[in-house]
Backbone of each chain as ProteinMPNN parsed JSONL, in Angstrom:
{"seq_chain_A": "MHTDEVVVPDEIPVLELVEPLRGFPDHNKFALTRVDEAGVLCALRSLHDPDLRFLVVPPGPFFGDYTPEIDDETADSLGLESVDDVLALVVVSVGDSVESATANLLAPILVNHRMRRATQVVLNDSTLPLRAPLVTA", "coords_chain_A": {"N_chain_A": [[52.771, 39.277, 54.02], [54.563, 41.385, 50.909], [55.972, 44.339, 50.398], [56.043, 45.417, 46.564], [58.144, 47.354, 44.25], [57.28, 50.129, 44.212], [55.494, 52.721, 41.507], [55.992, 56.464, 42.565], [52.799, 57.983, 42.356], [51.557, 60.486, 40.297], [49.706, 62.277, 42.018], [48.279, 62.227, 45.163], [45.305, 63.789, 45.998], [43.656, 63.545, 48.228], [44.65, 62.26, 50.688], [43.671, 59.618, 53.261], [44.514, 59.204, 56.258], [44.295, 56.102, 58.684], [45.074, 55.526, 60.917], [46.36, 58.342, 62.444], [49.601, 59.918, 62.237], [52.032, 59.882, 64.4], [52.1, 61.549, 67.559], [51.348, 63.364, 65.707], [48.193, 63.964, 66.605], [45.73, 64.998, 65.367], [45.779, 65.122, 62.397], [44.771, 63.971, 59.786], [43.928, 63.676, 56.755], [45.661, 64.065, 54.036], [47.905, 66.061, 51.332], [49.282, 64.018, 48.956], [52.27, 64.818, 46.898], [54.22, 65.277, 44.197], [57.859, 66.171, 44.45], [59.876, 66.423, 43.047], [60.602, 66.029, 39.324], [60.951, 62.729, 38.699], [59.37, 62.012, 40.693], [60.68, 60.375, 43.094], [61.626, 62.214, 44.983], [58.76, 62.909, 48.022], [56.239, 64.919, 48.857], [54.468, 64.959, 51.848], [51.333, 66.875, 52.853], [49.103, 68.279, 54.553], [45.749, 69.033, 55.07], [45.041, 69.995, 57.094], [46.245, 71.867, 57.869], [47.928, 73.37, 55.736], [50.771, 74.352, 56.759], [52.036, 72.749, 58.149], [54.328, 69.923, 56.631], [56.156, 66.681, 55.412], [58.518, 65.457, 54.104], [58.834, 62.524, 52.027], [59.824, 59.252, 50.917], [59.618, 56.74, 48.554], [61.599, 54.353, 49.881], [62.777, 52.338, 47.761], [64.983, 52.85, 45.727], [66.916, 54.084, 47.775], [67.009, 52.073, 49.708], [67.645, 49.617, 48.934], [67.026, 46.499, 49.451], [65.111, 46.412, 51.653], [62.15, 45.313, 52.764], [59.652, 46.121, 53.851], [56.682, 44.166, 56.036], [53.625, 44.058, 55.986], [51.587, 43.317, 58.075], [48.22, 41.295, 58.779], [46.465, 42.76, 60.384], [47.145, 45.165, 59.785], [46.464, 45.787, 57.355], [43.944, 45.036, 56.193], [43.369, 47.328, 57.491], [43.54, 49.026, 55.561], [41.903, 48.178, 53.819], [43.899, 47.004, 51.946], [43.877, 44.367, 48.779], [45.238, 44.026, 47.185], [49.379, 43.194, 46.846], [50.204, 44.772, 44.78], [48.844, 47.122, 45.045], [49.464, 48.164, 47.029], [52.079, 51.416, 48.457], [55.235, 51.807, 49.665], [56.213, 54.145, 51.676], [58.757, 56.068, 53.081], [59.541, 58.672, 55.884], [61.519, 61.243, 56.105], [64.335, 63.212, 57.841], [65.29, 65.781, 57.895], [67.08, 68.123, 58.959], [70.224, 69.233, 60.766], [72.067, 69.726, 58.081], [71.642, 68.561, 54.729], [72.917, 66.796, 54.033], [73.193, 64.949, 56.149], [70.263, 64.247, 56.691], [68.276, 61.337, 57.203], [65.95, 58.661, 57.182], [63.355, 56.993, 58.219], [63.251, 53.925, 59.227], [61.625, 52.266, 60.511], [59.353, 52.96, 60.86], [57.244, 53.186, 58.638], [55.423, 54.682, 56.301], [52.613, 53.826, 54.597], [51.037, 53.197, 51.805], [47.873, 52.653, 50.108], [47.691, 53.347, 47.583], [45.125, 53.105, 45.733], [42.97, 52.903, 47.256], [43.315, 55.227, 48.378], [44.02, 55.289, 50.768], [46.163, 55.677, 53.843], [48.465, 54.743, 56.409], [50.615, 54.434, 58.781], [53.222, 52.498, 60.627], [54.37, 50.697, 62.786], [56.953, 48.791, 62.892], [57.263, 45.208, 63.659], [60.181, 44.736, 64.272], [63.321, 45.068, 65.853], [65.233, 45.315, 64.602], [65.518, 47.516, 62.408], [66.363, 51.045, 61.92], [65.75, 53.724, 63.222], [66.199, 56.481, 62.389], [67.779, 56.147, 59.927], [70.623, 57.008, 57.563], [70.398, 59.155, 54.465], [71.174, 60.454, 52.474], [73.81, 58.882, 51.784], [73.357, 56.656, 51.315]], "CA_chain_A": [[52.407, 40.015, 52.715], [55.917, 42.158, 50.901], [55.904, 45.456, 49.459], [57.159, 45.554, 46.021], [58.611, 48.088, 44.045], [56.042, 50.649, 42.8], [55.885, 54.315, 41.477], [54.714, 56.717, 43.882], [51.62, 58.366, 41.084], [51.834, 61.801, 40.179], [49.26, 62.741, 43.035], [47.027, 61.271, 45.515], [45.568, 64.957, 46.256], [43.478, 63.791, 49.425], [45.322, 60.435, 51.254], [43.416, 59.596, 54.309], [45.587, 58.24, 57.605], [43.414, 55.738, 59.84], [45.639, 56.473, 62.298], [46.934, 60.087, 62.614], [50.659, 59.912, 62.11], [52.207, 59.553, 66.098], [52.59, 63.061, 67.775], [49.786, 64.223, 65.306], [46.551, 63.036, 66.414], [44.986, 65.904, 64.662], [45.583, 65.379, 61.14], [44.243, 62.82, 59.232], [44.266, 63.791, 55.659], [47.203, 64.706, 53.749], [48.562, 65.284, 50.107], [50.586, 63.704, 48.408], [52.53, 65.661, 45.908], [55.753, 64.909, 43.549], [58.943, 67.369, 44.333], [60.46, 66.548, 42.122], [59.381, 64.966, 38.618], [61.118, 61.702, 38.782], [58.859, 60.788, 41.988], [61.487, 59.835, 44.485], [61.077, 62.71, 46.577], [58.277, 63.851, 47.416], [55.973, 65.565, 50.134], [52.664, 64.718, 52.562], [50.995, 67.934, 53.648], [48.288, 68.637, 55.788], [45.003, 69.538, 54.581], [44.0, 70.923, 57.629], [47.241, 73.104, 58.043], [49.012, 73.951, 54.897], [52.084, 74.512, 56.987], [52.582, 71.09, 57.827], [53.984, 68.504, 55.28], [56.458, 65.927, 55.779], [59.675, 64.81, 53.287], [58.304, 60.934, 51.989], [60.791, 58.714, 49.725], [59.87, 55.161, 48.565], [62.584, 52.995, 49.601], [63.564, 51.566, 46.936], [66.278, 54.027, 45.525], [67.828, 54.086, 48.978], [67.07, 50.992, 50.515], [67.336, 48.243, 47.654], [66.582, 45.334, 49.96], [64.071, 46.87, 52.582], [60.766, 44.666, 52.19], [58.358, 46.036, 55.457], [56.332, 43.005, 55.638], [52.864, 44.307, 56.366], [50.819, 42.603, 58.913], [46.682, 41.602, 58.229], [45.685, 44.065, 60.702], [47.177, 46.35, 59.115], [46.017, 45.406, 55.235], [42.46, 44.671, 56.789], [42.542, 48.293, 58.202], [44.152, 50.123, 54.066], [41.666, 48.217, 52.349], [44.661, 45.995, 50.842], [43.508, 43.153, 48.269], [46.641, 43.271, 46.28], [50.511, 44.184, 46.175], [50.019, 46.104, 43.987], [48.119, 49.027, 45.545], [50.375, 49.309, 48.631], [53.098, 51.758, 48.556], [55.656, 52.462, 51.072], [56.745, 55.774, 52.1], [59.731, 56.561, 54.406], [59.61, 59.418, 56.626], [62.612, 61.824, 55.85], [64.313, 64.459, 58.474], [66.733, 66.509, 57.092], [68.307, 68.306, 60.446], [70.945, 70.48, 60.068], [72.001, 69.636, 56.252], [71.34, 67.933, 53.251], [73.811, 65.482, 54.033], [72.803, 64.597, 57.625], [69.071, 63.44, 56.101], [67.765, 60.503, 57.507], [64.715, 58.091, 56.915], [62.587, 56.446, 59.032], [62.784, 52.583, 58.176], [61.315, 51.273, 61.485], [58.001, 53.535, 61.025], [57.068, 53.669, 56.97], [53.846, 55.192, 55.876], [52.032, 52.299, 54.076], [49.711, 53.842, 51.423], [46.926, 52.545, 49.432], [47.249, 53.91, 46.294], [43.938, 52.789, 44.911], [41.893, 53.792, 48.204], [43.686, 56.475, 49.071], [44.343, 55.503, 52.88], [47.351, 55.684, 54.56], [48.894, 54.461, 57.978], [52.505, 54.941, 59.781], [53.606, 51.315, 61.018], [55.596, 51.188, 63.746], [57.654, 47.245, 62.316], [57.74, 44.155, 64.662], [62.044, 44.468, 64.087], [63.774, 46.156, 66.081], [67.278, 46.071, 63.96], [65.191, 48.232, 62.128], [66.488, 51.892, 62.422], [64.744, 55.283, 63.086], [67.3, 57.366, 61.837], [68.911, 55.731, 59.088], [71.035, 57.953, 56.766], [69.177, 58.775, 53.736], [72.426, 60.588, 51.143], [74.384, 58.275, 51.511], [72.333, 54.949, 51.231]], "C_chain_A": [[53.932, 41.02, 52.382], [55.381, 43.126, 50.24], [56.603, 45.15, 48.028], [56.983, 46.907, 45.029], [57.37, 48.794, 42.895], [55.918, 51.913, 42.788], [54.982, 55.136, 41.896], [53.843, 57.862, 42.007], [51.7, 59.699, 41.571], [51.217, 62.628, 41.3], [48.45, 62.355, 44.143], [46.893, 62.902, 46.598], [44.402, 65.001, 47.812], [43.597, 61.657, 49.577], [44.631, 60.851, 52.853], [43.816, 58.896, 55.418], [44.1, 57.792, 58.075], [44.093, 55.774, 60.268], [46.328, 57.774, 61.936], [48.174, 59.376, 63.163], [51.693, 60.09, 63.862], [52.746, 61.186, 66.256], [51.981, 63.927, 66.379], [48.75, 64.343, 65.022], [45.997, 64.323, 65.236], [44.819, 66.18, 63.011], [46.116, 64.608, 60.359], [44.188, 62.679, 57.693], [45.07, 64.449, 55.101], [47.014, 64.99, 51.587], [49.57, 65.215, 49.029], [51.006, 64.423, 46.929], [53.888, 64.955, 45.854], [56.079, 66.324, 44.202], [59.995, 67.606, 43.233], [60.007, 65.816, 40.997], [60.21, 63.24, 38.786], [60.325, 61.02, 40.026], [59.213, 60.424, 42.754], [60.807, 60.534, 45.336], [59.54, 63.617, 46.431], [57.567, 64.386, 48.789], [54.466, 65.274, 50.532], [52.244, 66.182, 53.243], [49.836, 68.003, 54.001], [47.154, 69.109, 55.264], [44.319, 70.423, 55.616], [45.184, 71.818, 58.241], [48.36, 73.169, 56.911], [50.095, 74.114, 55.265], [52.641, 73.252, 57.799], [52.605, 70.38, 56.946], [55.472, 68.364, 56.316], [57.293, 65.824, 53.619], [59.102, 63.105, 53.291], [59.534, 60.754, 50.815], [60.417, 57.235, 49.571], [61.509, 54.794, 48.947], [63.31, 52.657, 49.024], [64.932, 52.182, 46.152], [67.236, 54.277, 46.435], [67.883, 52.789, 49.488], [66.808, 50.287, 50.28], [66.542, 46.772, 48.453], [65.821, 45.427, 51.519], [62.742, 46.641, 51.972], [59.758, 44.861, 53.792], [57.565, 44.661, 54.937], [55.401, 43.576, 56.374], [51.607, 42.833, 57.02], [49.022, 42.753, 58.349], [46.149, 42.281, 58.762], [45.933, 44.825, 59.946], [46.594, 46.617, 57.671], [44.755, 45.062, 55.681], [42.149, 46.542, 56.415], [42.789, 49.689, 56.427], [43.022, 49.011, 53.295], [42.634, 46.897, 51.404], [44.127, 44.946, 50.29], [44.56, 42.827, 47.584], [47.898, 43.779, 46.84], [50.659, 44.983, 46.428], [49.374, 47.371, 44.712], [48.455, 49.377, 46.911], [51.908, 49.966, 47.799], [53.803, 52.286, 49.557], [56.274, 53.792, 51.043], [57.593, 55.579, 52.924], [60.364, 58.063, 55.027], [60.641, 60.206, 56.674], [63.051, 62.837, 56.611], [65.398, 64.389, 57.926], [68.064, 67.15, 58.188], [68.843, 69.128, 59.634], [71.58, 70.788, 58.374], [71.881, 68.633, 55.495], [72.264, 66.307, 53.973], [73.867, 64.658, 55.572], [71.005, 64.067, 57.983], [69.032, 61.932, 56.452], [66.247, 60.088, 57.669], [64.095, 57.125, 57.934], [61.911, 55.281, 58.585], [62.114, 51.723, 59.192], [59.603, 51.347, 61.566], [57.325, 54.074, 59.757], [55.71, 54.03, 57.151], [53.454, 53.926, 54.729], [50.662, 52.858, 53.563], [48.985, 52.756, 50.331], [46.249, 52.868, 48.278], [45.616, 53.817, 45.722], [42.858, 53.208, 46.095], [42.039, 54.789, 48.808], [43.687, 56.485, 50.382], [45.51, 55.25, 52.791], [47.63, 55.198, 56.013], [50.326, 54.591, 58.469], [52.258, 53.137, 60.524], [54.768, 51.161, 61.891], [56.293, 49.218, 63.52], [57.959, 46.352, 63.288], [58.94, 43.794, 64.75], [62.059, 45.452, 64.713], [65.542, 45.956, 65.323], [66.833, 46.971, 63.243], [65.629, 50.23, 62.442], [65.371, 53.179, 62.563], [65.0, 56.278, 62.615], [67.919, 56.897, 60.764], [69.503, 56.868, 57.758], [70.793, 57.943, 55.517], [70.597, 59.177, 52.037], [73.41, 59.724, 51.082], [74.873, 57.006, 51.941], [72.713, 54.864, 49.882]], "O_chain_A": [[54.51, 41.443, 53.383], [54.399, 42.939, 49.521], [57.72, 44.641, 48.115], [55.899, 47.488, 44.978], [56.863, 48.516, 41.808], [56.146, 52.51, 43.84], [53.758, 55.019, 41.841], [54.4, 58.209, 40.966], [51.847, 60.083, 42.732], [51.864, 63.599, 41.693], [47.429, 61.984, 43.564], [47.679, 63.26, 47.476], [44.234, 66.046, 48.441], [43.141, 60.616, 49.104], [44.857, 61.878, 53.493], [43.331, 57.766, 55.488], [43.076, 58.473, 58.019], [44.128, 57.001, 60.173], [46.828, 57.887, 60.817], [48.164, 58.568, 64.091], [51.651, 61.316, 63.963], [53.46, 61.845, 65.5], [52.272, 65.109, 66.195], [48.199, 64.639, 63.962], [46.094, 63.986, 64.056], [44.109, 67.016, 62.451], [47.304, 64.404, 60.111], [44.402, 61.541, 57.273], [45.333, 65.55, 55.587], [46.301, 64.361, 50.804], [50.336, 66.003, 48.475], [50.207, 64.55, 46.001], [54.519, 64.358, 46.726], [55.311, 67.252, 44.457], [60.636, 68.554, 42.78], [59.136, 64.974, 41.215], [59.295, 62.528, 39.2], [60.489, 59.849, 40.369], [58.404, 59.946, 43.549], [59.917, 60.198, 46.117], [59.143, 64.418, 45.584], [58.239, 64.316, 49.818], [53.499, 65.33, 49.773], [52.92, 66.559, 54.201], [49.336, 67.3, 53.123], [47.555, 70.099, 54.653], [43.438, 71.257, 55.405], [44.875, 72.509, 59.212], [49.553, 73.031, 57.183], [50.895, 74.106, 54.329], [53.849, 73.038, 57.903], [51.613, 69.998, 56.324], [55.896, 69.059, 57.239], [56.813, 66.023, 52.503], [58.957, 62.495, 54.351], [60.036, 61.615, 50.093], [60.867, 56.461, 50.416], [62.445, 55.036, 48.185], [64.484, 52.542, 49.375], [65.948, 51.498, 46.272], [68.347, 54.662, 46.07], [69.02, 52.383, 49.725], [65.868, 49.729, 50.847], [65.597, 46.17, 47.943], [65.997, 44.572, 52.387], [62.216, 47.303, 51.077], [59.335, 43.987, 54.548], [57.702, 44.156, 53.823], [55.789, 43.828, 57.515], [51.094, 41.845, 56.493], [48.537, 43.729, 57.778], [45.197, 42.793, 58.173], [45.027, 45.325, 59.278], [46.381, 47.704, 57.133], [44.576, 44.209, 54.812], [41.331, 47.042, 55.643], [42.315, 50.82, 56.316], [43.218, 48.924, 52.083], [42.218, 46.141, 50.526], [43.699, 44.198, 51.169], [44.9, 41.671, 47.331], [47.752, 44.863, 47.406], [50.976, 45.743, 47.343], [49.775, 48.533, 44.661], [48.086, 50.275, 47.667], [52.604, 49.404, 46.954], [53.302, 53.104, 50.328], [56.831, 54.24, 50.041], [57.248, 54.748, 53.763], [61.466, 58.499, 54.691], [61.106, 59.912, 57.776], [62.337, 63.814, 56.385], [66.188, 63.511, 57.579], [69.266, 66.902, 58.274], [68.53, 69.621, 58.551], [71.513, 71.829, 57.721], [72.196, 67.583, 56.056], [71.97, 65.135, 54.208], [74.707, 63.799, 55.841], [70.568, 63.665, 59.061], [69.892, 61.262, 55.88], [65.405, 60.851, 58.142], [64.957, 56.389, 58.413], [60.839, 55.161, 57.992], [61.966, 50.531, 58.921], [58.802, 50.515, 61.992], [56.881, 55.222, 59.729], [54.998, 53.671, 58.09], [54.325, 53.255, 54.176], [49.618, 53.018, 54.196], [49.766, 52.016, 49.732], [45.07, 52.818, 47.925], [45.141, 54.859, 45.269], [41.885, 53.875, 45.74], [41.262, 55.305, 49.611], [43.42, 57.455, 51.092], [46.006, 54.664, 51.828], [46.694, 55.4, 56.785], [50.873, 55.423, 57.744], [51.141, 52.734, 60.851], [55.928, 51.492, 61.644], [55.773, 48.453, 64.333], [58.991, 46.61, 63.907], [59.161, 42.678, 65.22], [61.368, 46.463, 64.587], [66.633, 46.441, 65.624], [67.764, 47.767, 63.116], [64.979, 50.672, 63.389], [64.324, 53.331, 61.934], [64.119, 57.096, 62.352], [68.996, 57.485, 60.669], [68.664, 57.469, 57.087], [70.875, 56.816, 55.029], [70.813, 58.5, 51.032], [74.04, 59.851, 50.032], [75.854, 56.484, 52.47], [72.345, 53.911, 49.196]]}, "seq_chain_B": "MLVLSRRVGESVVIGDDVVVTVLDVRGDVVRVGVRAPRHVLVNREELLREVAEVNQAAASPSDATIAGLSRAVSQRASTTDTRPTP", "coords_chain_B": {"N_chain_B": [[46.286, 55.923, 88.572], [45.521, 52.364, 88.502], [46.79, 50.172, 90.809], [48.448, 47.29, 91.072], [49.842, 44.886, 93.39], [52.007, 41.791, 91.95], [53.041, 38.426, 92.176], [55.643, 36.404, 90.979], [54.756, 34.915, 88.364], [51.961, 35.207, 87.988], [49.082, 36.973, 86.908], [47.803, 39.765, 85.426], [44.501, 40.917, 83.869], [42.995, 42.486, 81.722], [40.602, 44.183, 80.057], [38.882, 41.267, 78.241], [40.815, 40.247, 76.647], [43.151, 40.889, 76.715], [45.63, 39.383, 78.357], [48.363, 40.403, 81.165], [51.095, 39.142, 82.068], [53.511, 38.463, 84.699], [56.64, 37.365, 83.814], [59.071, 37.189, 85.187], [61.17, 38.496, 87.922], [64.619, 39.814, 88.04], [66.314, 41.786, 90.146], [66.569, 45.265, 88.819], [64.557, 44.792, 87.123], [61.766, 43.568, 85.324], [60.423, 40.902, 82.84], [57.916, 40.943, 81.445], [55.404, 39.044, 79.91], [52.824, 39.56, 77.608], [49.703, 38.57, 76.421], [47.42, 38.962, 73.955], [44.568, 40.242, 71.606], [45.031, 40.279, 68.086], [44.688, 42.239, 67.173], [45.247, 43.851, 68.642], [47.784, 46.403, 69.47], [50.976, 46.2, 70.787], [53.296, 47.788, 72.097], [57.097, 48.907, 73.461], [56.626, 51.523, 75.535], [58.67, 53.9, 74.802], [59.243, 53.61, 72.797], [57.367, 54.179, 71.387], [56.954, 56.742, 71.575], [59.631, 57.752, 71.115], [59.186, 57.051, 68.19], [57.102, 59.277, 67.607], [58.926, 61.619, 68.367], [60.455, 61.303, 66.204], [58.679, 61.501, 63.982], [58.706, 64.431, 64.5], [60.737, 65.716, 64.618], [61.102, 65.741, 61.635], [59.035, 67.543, 61.025], [57.663, 69.947, 58.281], [60.258, 70.777, 56.754], [61.929, 73.913, 55.576], [60.97, 75.581, 52.775], [63.953, 76.248, 51.289], [65.522, 74.056, 52.461], [64.046, 71.872, 51.133], [64.281, 72.063, 48.538], [66.922, 71.916, 48.467], [67.985, 69.203, 49.889], [66.058, 67.927, 47.33], [67.896, 68.722, 45.522], [70.184, 67.24, 46.303], [69.256, 64.563, 46.77], [68.636, 64.336, 43.754], [71.109, 64.301, 41.854], [72.533, 61.909, 42.952], [70.846, 60.119, 42.163], [71.393, 60.696, 39.727], [74.595, 59.639, 39.258], [74.929, 57.598, 41.096], [73.164, 54.304, 40.075], [71.192, 53.296, 41.55], [69.047, 51.795, 41.381], [67.233, 48.564, 41.492], [67.198, 46.396, 38.779], [64.565, 45.689, 36.889]], "CA_chain_B": [[45.902, 54.969, 87.776], [45.302, 51.49, 89.359], [48.251, 49.17, 91.108], [48.007, 45.863, 92.081], [50.833, 43.991, 93.291], [51.386, 40.651, 91.711], [54.404, 37.723, 91.347], [55.955, 35.789, 89.421], [53.375, 33.595, 87.468], [50.542, 35.621, 88.591], [49.305, 38.174, 85.799], [46.917, 40.677, 85.214], [43.679, 40.399, 82.684], [42.382, 44.072, 80.897], [39.354, 43.826, 79.106], [38.197, 40.468, 78.069], [40.887, 39.239, 76.043], [44.423, 40.963, 76.973], [46.261, 39.132, 79.604], [49.851, 40.841, 80.9], [52.028, 37.955, 82.761], [54.466, 38.144, 85.331], [57.376, 36.021, 83.781], [60.527, 36.574, 86.052], [62.099, 39.595, 88.583], [66.069, 39.953, 88.265], [67.258, 43.718, 90.319], [65.289, 46.199, 89.07], [64.16, 43.663, 85.811], [60.629, 42.441, 84.847], [59.562, 40.061, 82.391], [56.066, 40.256, 81.285], [54.896, 38.807, 78.814], [51.307, 40.25, 76.979], [48.601, 37.696, 75.188], [46.614, 40.193, 73.207], [44.277, 39.881, 69.982], [46.199, 40.651, 67.126], [44.301, 44.039, 66.342], [45.691, 45.447, 70.055], [48.736, 46.706, 69.489], [51.899, 45.939, 72.048], [54.571, 48.108, 72.198], [57.336, 49.427, 74.099], [56.067, 53.686, 75.467], [59.66, 54.584, 74.962], [59.433, 53.554, 71.408], [56.188, 54.881, 70.331], [57.13, 57.879, 71.912], [60.386, 57.814, 70.116], [59.026, 57.45, 66.331], [56.311, 60.385, 67.45], [59.987, 62.738, 68.553], [61.216, 61.648, 64.892], [58.332, 62.63, 62.988], [58.67, 65.739, 64.738], [61.658, 66.08, 63.853], [60.508, 65.833, 60.487], [57.849, 67.997, 60.297], [57.906, 70.978, 57.704], [61.119, 70.99, 56.262], [61.503, 75.087, 54.756], [61.672, 75.407, 51.278], [65.195, 75.619, 50.69], [65.993, 72.537, 52.951], [63.694, 70.771, 49.973], [65.224, 72.279, 46.942], [68.639, 71.415, 48.835], [67.223, 67.377, 49.507], [65.754, 67.577, 46.008], [69.311, 68.583, 44.354], [71.722, 65.558, 46.363], [68.591, 62.866, 45.685], [68.978, 64.146, 41.967], [72.075, 64.204, 41.406], [72.556, 60.752, 43.314], [70.166, 59.082, 41.363], [72.531, 60.392, 38.192], [75.964, 59.261, 39.681], [75.018, 56.141, 41.369], [71.825, 54.52, 40.131], [71.348, 51.378, 42.677], [68.154, 51.049, 41.631], [66.795, 47.295, 40.824], [66.968, 46.333, 37.399], [63.232, 45.08, 36.22]], "C_chain_B": [[45.74, 53.277, 88.916], [46.482, 50.601, 89.625], [47.925, 48.381, 91.896], [50.094, 45.462, 92.166], [50.937, 42.524, 92.773], [52.942, 39.977, 91.543], [54.015, 36.973, 90.556], [55.213, 34.908, 89.321], [52.183, 34.413, 87.029], [50.413, 36.848, 86.902], [47.542, 39.012, 86.155], [45.727, 41.032, 84.083], [43.367, 42.36, 82.646], [41.675, 43.748, 79.754], [38.852, 42.351, 79.265], [39.0, 39.7, 77.406], [42.753, 39.72, 75.992], [45.323, 40.011, 77.884], [47.956, 39.293, 79.546], [50.192, 39.601, 82.186], [53.382, 38.349, 83.963], [55.614, 37.263, 85.464], [58.826, 36.085, 84.351], [60.741, 38.326, 86.116], [62.736, 39.153, 88.784], [65.708, 41.793, 88.912], [65.619, 44.226, 90.082], [64.545, 45.608, 86.931], [63.079, 43.185, 86.092], [60.135, 42.192, 83.385], [58.11, 39.956, 82.007], [56.173, 39.805, 79.927], [53.319, 39.328, 78.752], [50.802, 39.06, 75.734], [47.666, 38.503, 75.567], [46.074, 39.793, 71.694], [45.406, 40.394, 69.152], [45.772, 42.135, 66.735], [44.595, 44.924, 67.875], [47.195, 45.402, 70.019], [50.027, 46.565, 70.917], [52.977, 46.537, 71.195], [55.412, 49.564, 73.252], [56.717, 51.078, 74.227], [56.868, 54.046, 75.217], [59.626, 54.75, 73.196], [58.582, 54.032, 70.716], [56.143, 56.694, 70.66], [58.333, 58.809, 70.964], [59.791, 57.881, 68.145], [57.811, 58.998, 66.545], [57.537, 62.06, 67.117], [60.235, 62.779, 66.778], [60.179, 62.099, 63.919], [57.941, 64.472, 63.031], [59.391, 66.754, 64.503], [61.706, 66.503, 62.252], [59.876, 67.093, 59.868], [58.245, 69.198, 59.688], [59.213, 71.772, 57.795], [60.953, 72.838, 55.584], [62.095, 74.951, 53.45], [63.359, 75.335, 50.555], [65.765, 74.389, 51.11], [64.958, 71.728, 51.644], [64.027, 71.087, 48.97], [66.857, 71.775, 47.507], [68.287, 69.769, 48.682], [67.133, 67.459, 48.635], [67.118, 67.527, 44.989], [69.819, 67.401, 44.848], [70.774, 64.927, 46.009], [68.772, 62.903, 44.202], [70.346, 64.047, 41.427], [72.793, 62.698, 42.5], [72.272, 59.303, 42.71], [70.845, 59.391, 40.065], [73.547, 59.6, 38.124], [75.999, 57.713, 39.903], [73.321, 55.996, 41.274], [72.044, 53.062, 40.77], [70.258, 51.156, 42.405], [68.178, 49.974, 40.937], [66.937, 47.413, 38.845], [65.697, 45.832, 36.988], [63.288, 43.794, 35.632]], "O_chain_B": [[45.915, 53.384, 90.13], [47.172, 50.28, 88.658], [47.361, 48.455, 92.988], [51.067, 45.663, 91.44], [49.964, 41.845, 93.101], [53.874, 40.581, 91.013], [53.039, 36.728, 89.846], [55.0, 34.09, 90.216], [51.576, 34.311, 85.963], [51.288, 37.297, 86.162], [46.586, 38.765, 86.89], [46.286, 41.605, 83.147], [43.581, 43.184, 83.535], [42.058, 43.177, 78.733], [38.383, 42.082, 80.37], [38.613, 38.544, 77.232], [43.551, 39.033, 75.354], [46.252, 40.819, 77.863], [48.725, 38.83, 78.704], [49.399, 39.359, 83.096], [54.42, 38.457, 83.31], [55.872, 36.581, 86.456], [59.668, 35.23, 84.077], [60.634, 39.165, 85.222], [62.608, 38.15, 89.486], [65.096, 42.693, 88.338], [64.483, 44.015, 90.509], [64.253, 46.259, 85.928], [63.04, 42.374, 87.017], [59.536, 43.069, 82.762], [57.337, 39.028, 82.246], [56.937, 40.192, 79.042], [52.678, 39.475, 79.792], [51.288, 38.786, 74.637], [47.173, 38.8, 76.655], [46.744, 39.246, 70.818], [46.484, 40.833, 69.552], [46.442, 42.963, 66.117], [44.322, 46.087, 68.175], [47.805, 44.446, 70.497], [49.666, 46.938, 72.033], [53.45, 46.153, 70.125], [54.911, 50.617, 73.647], [56.405, 51.744, 73.239], [56.569, 55.234, 75.103], [59.912, 55.748, 72.535], [58.782, 54.352, 69.544], [55.483, 57.576, 70.11], [58.221, 59.891, 70.387], [60.077, 58.661, 67.236], [57.735, 59.752, 65.575], [57.39, 63.014, 66.354], [60.231, 63.815, 66.114], [60.493, 62.935, 63.071], [57.383, 65.293, 62.304], [59.188, 67.949, 64.29], [62.302, 67.486, 61.814], [60.03, 67.574, 58.745], [59.153, 69.775, 60.285], [59.45, 72.806, 58.42], [59.849, 73.09, 55.101], [63.163, 74.474, 53.067], [63.788, 74.626, 49.645], [66.417, 73.685, 50.339], [65.538, 70.707, 51.275], [64.125, 70.132, 48.2], [67.737, 71.324, 46.774], [68.306, 69.175, 47.604], [68.21, 67.089, 48.169], [67.38, 66.736, 44.083], [69.968, 66.466, 44.061], [70.927, 64.453, 44.884], [68.992, 61.923, 43.491], [70.438, 63.577, 40.293], [74.004, 62.889, 42.609], [72.804, 58.194, 42.666], [70.932, 58.47, 39.254], [73.657, 58.838, 37.164], [76.661, 56.853, 39.322], [72.452, 56.705, 41.781], [72.792, 52.115, 40.53], [69.875, 50.175, 43.044], [68.85, 49.939, 39.906], [66.778, 48.327, 38.035], [66.165, 44.982, 36.229], [62.282, 43.308, 35.115]]}, "name": "protein", "num_of_chains": 2, "seq": "MHTDEVVVPDEIPVLELVEPLRGFPDHNKFALTRVDEAGVLCALRSLHDPDLRFLVVPPGPFFGDYTPEIDDETADSLGLESVDDVLALVVVSVGDSVESATANLLAPILVNHRMRRATQVVLNDSTLPLRAPLVTAMLVLSRRVGESVVIGDDVVVTVLDVRGDVVRVGVRAPRHVLVNREELLREVAEVNQAAASPSDATIAGLSRAVSQRASTTDTRPTP"}
């Protein structure tokens, strides 16, 4: 199953992670909100701790040929019935400056926006970078 | 930690359905094969650790950082429209 281009919804107030993000085992509920009006830059904010948030973007505008493959187990865990249900987001690390911002293409967050479930998958493709330059992409 | 000695071609069974087989030993490199059901994730440990580190590095950017990145992303979108046409 491949992910198609899907527009990020305005807001998902409660998004349940079926597996917590690696490194953050105590957070399984997040809100997904748009940071800009275009819905490119988005934020995932923990509902357990409002100080914990992540910047995420849909990969399409930055990495046009990026099509993460979703294995059957992940599709099942997210309750995916159709590719129209799934939205891929990549986590952005900004670091010292905006120019140095990177996106994690190896471990995208896959969202079933219909059922409001998500999970971060580690793709079985060693050519995908954990830190792909974002702004210059 | 349980420690077992195995020769090339020998295996260790974990639970009912995970089998780890030593395929080859050359110097300090051991090649192992893992047979497991699809729902059992098999990954190199350091890779999972690195994903956690990247997540931790990405966590909780400041408001100023978010605003700066938002500007950069908007400028980029207006100067180079790389979005695929429908």
